[in-house]
C-alpha positions, 0 to 999 in steps of 0.5 A: 534503487527504487527510481531505476526500478520504477523507470523500467515500468510502463507509464501506466504501472508507474502511475499506479505505483505512485497511487500505492505510495500515496496511499501508504503516505496518507495512512502514515499521516492519518495515523500520526494525526490520530496519535497527536490529536486524538491521543490514540495508540498504534498497537501494531505496524499492521494498523498503519499498513491496513489503513493504507490498503483501505485507501488502496481499495477505496481508490481502486473503486474510483478508477475508470480503467478496469486494468487500473482497478484490477492492478490496484486491487492486486497490489492491495492484496499482495501488500496485505499478504506480505504484511501478515506473513512478515508479522508471522515469520519474517521476510521470504525471498519470493515476496513481490508486490507486482 
């Protein structure tokens, strides 16, 4: 399902989406390492999500292309908004990451 949706996007957008996926994977990996090696606790899934959006914010600043920078920043904002709303009251049909 994700693959067919992704194949309908332009190459630039696909590349940016993969940056977002990498940020989430990196955040999960870092949280996992904190739990295993530092014996820290994750109190909420929001911690993991916001670590991912931190990396998106950081990687957005590293982009040379202004369109890419803006797209990653918008993706980050949308993920944060959706995550907060999910915690508050559940999924709504009008949520879109892009």
